[in-house]
C-alpha positions in Angstrom: 9.1 -26.1 -0.7 5.4 -25.9 -1.4 4.0 -22.7 -3.0 2.3 -21.4 0.1 5.5 -21.5 2.1 7.2 -19.7 -0.9 4.6 -16.9 -0.7 5.1 -16.7 3.1 8.9 -16.5 2.6 8.8 -13.4 0.4 8.7 -11.0 3.4 11.6 -12.9 4.9 13.6 -12.2 1.8 12.6 -8.6 1.4 13.0 -7.5 5.1 16.9 -7.9 5.2 17.2 -6.2 1.8 15.0 -3.3 3.0 17.4 -2.9 6.0 20.3 -2.3 3.6 18.5 0.6 1.9 18.9 3.9 3.8 15.6 5.5 4.9 16.2 8.7 2.9 16.5 6.6 -0.2 13.2 4.8 0.6 11.5 8.1 1.3 12.8 9.9 -1.8 12.0 7.0 -4.1 8.5 6.4 -2.7 7.8 10.2 -2.9 8.9 10.4 -6.6 7.0 7.2 -7.6 3.8 8.2 -5.8 3.8 11.7 -7.2 4.2 10.3 -10.7 1.6 7.6 -10.3 -1.0 9.9 -8.8 -0.2 13.1 -10.8 -3.7 13.3 -12.2 -5.4 12.6 -8.9 -3.3 15.3 -7.2 -4.2 17.8 -9.9 -7.9 16.8 -9.8 -8.0 17.2 -6.0 -8.8 13.5 -5.4 -6.1 13.4 -2.7 -6.9 16.7 -1.1 -8.3 14.8 1.9 -4.8 14.2 3.1 -3.6 17.8 2.9 -2.3 19.0 6.2 -2.7 15.5 7.6 -0.3 12.7 8.1 -1.1 9.2 6.7 1.0 6.2 7.7 1.0 3.2 5.4 2.5 0.3 7.4 3.5 -2.9 5.7 3.5 -5.2 8.7 5.5 -8.2 7.5 8.4 -6.2 6.3 8.2 -3.5 9.0 8.0 -0.6 6.5 6.2 2.6 7.3 5.7 5.5 5.0 4.4 8.7 6.4 2.7 10.8 3.8 1.0 14.1 3.4 -0.1 16.4 0.6 1.9 19.7 0.7 2.0 22.4 -2.0 0.3 20.1 -4.6 2.6 17.2 -4.1 2.7 14.1 -2.0 5.5 14.3 0.5 7.1 11.4 2.3 8.0 12.7 5.8 11.6 12.0 6.7 11.0 11.8 10.4 8.1 9.6 11.5 5.5 11.7 13.2 2.2 11.0 14.9 -0.1 10.1 12.0 -3.7 11.1 11.8 -4.5 7.7 10.5 -2.5 4.5 10.0 -3.5 1.9 7.4 -1.7 -1.4 8.0 -1.7 -4.7 6.3 0.7 -7.4 5.2 2.4 -7.1 1.9 0.3 -9.8 0.3 -3.0 -8.2 1.5 -1.9 -4.9 0.0 -1.0 -6.5 -3.3 -4.4 -8.2 -3.4 -6.0 -4.8 -2.7 -3.9 -2.9 -5.3 -4.6 -5.4 -8.0 -8.3 -5.6 -7.2 -8.3 -9.3 -6.3 -10.0 -8.5 -3.0 -12.0 -5.4 -2.1 -10.8 -3.4 0.9 -14.0 -4.1 2.9 -13.4 -7.9 2.8 -9.8 -7.3 4.0 -11.0 -4.9 6.7 -13.7 -7.2 8.0 -11.4 -10.1 8.1 -8.8 -8.1 10.0 -6.3 -8.2 7.2 -6.5 -4.4 6.6 -6.4 -2.3 9.8 -7.3 1.3 10.1 -6.3 3.2 13.3 -6.9 6.8 14.1 -9.2 9.2 12.3 -11.9 7.0 11.0 -13.2 9.4 8.4 -9.8 9.9 7.0 -9.2 6.1 7.0 -12.4 5.6 5.0 -11.4 8.2 2.5 -8.0 6.5 2.1 -9.6 3.0 1.9 -12.0 4.2 -0.8 -9.3 6.0 -2.7 -7.2 2.8 -2.8 -10.2 0.9 -4.0 -10.6 3.2 -7.0 -7.1 3.0 -8.3 -6.9 1.3 -11.7 -3.4 0.0 -11.4 -3.5 -1.3 -15.0 -3.6 2.3 -16.2 -1.1 3.6 -13.7 1.9 1.2 -14.1 4.1 0.4 -17.1 2.6 -2.6 -18.8 5.5 -5.0 -17.9 5.4 -4.1 -14.2 1.6 -4.3 -14.2 1.7 -7.8 -15.8 4.3 -9.0 -13.3 2.3 -7.7 -10.3 -0.9 -9.1 -11.7 0.7 -12.5 -12.0 2.0 -12.3 -8.5 -1.4 -11.2 -7.2 -3.1 -14.1 -9.0 -0.6 -16.4 -7.3 -1.1 -14.9 -3.9 -4.9 -15.0 -4.4 -4.8 -18.7 -5.1 -2.4 -19.4 -2.2 -4.0 -17.2 0.4 -7.7 -18.0 -0.1 -7.8 -19.9 3.2 -6.1 -17.3 5.3 -7.7 -14.3 3.6 -11.4 -15.2 3.0 -12.0 -13.9 -0.5 -15.7 -14.2 -0.9 
């Protein structure tokens, strides 16, 4: 199997595993992780733009939606999907490239690899927030290094399907 096919196979491996994990576990875990990762941003008010609003993050290739809001100074993963104010959707590989700063969100957006639907202003705030995350300072070093390697690999393999420059 060549490497591009291997990268493309990752979602096919993850999707059945995701189906085995109950949604409450996914919601609880994501809520805990996101609150820990963005503790300083929440305290500083950098995420106040999602207070009393619903943001959906949709990972298309594994059919995973997270519905988030900021409530009482914490990110809350909504248990029951609701009508979001904005939906940010992309494939997992595009999100990894974005998170690890291999590709800027505007490039992904203009190449239709990152889609924003709903409240445009809220979507721009979210896109800009994602662009400012310094993942190397947020994640434990070993996890950061593994993700950075994966993102380098995806970057090399996806340069034809995700125009990078």
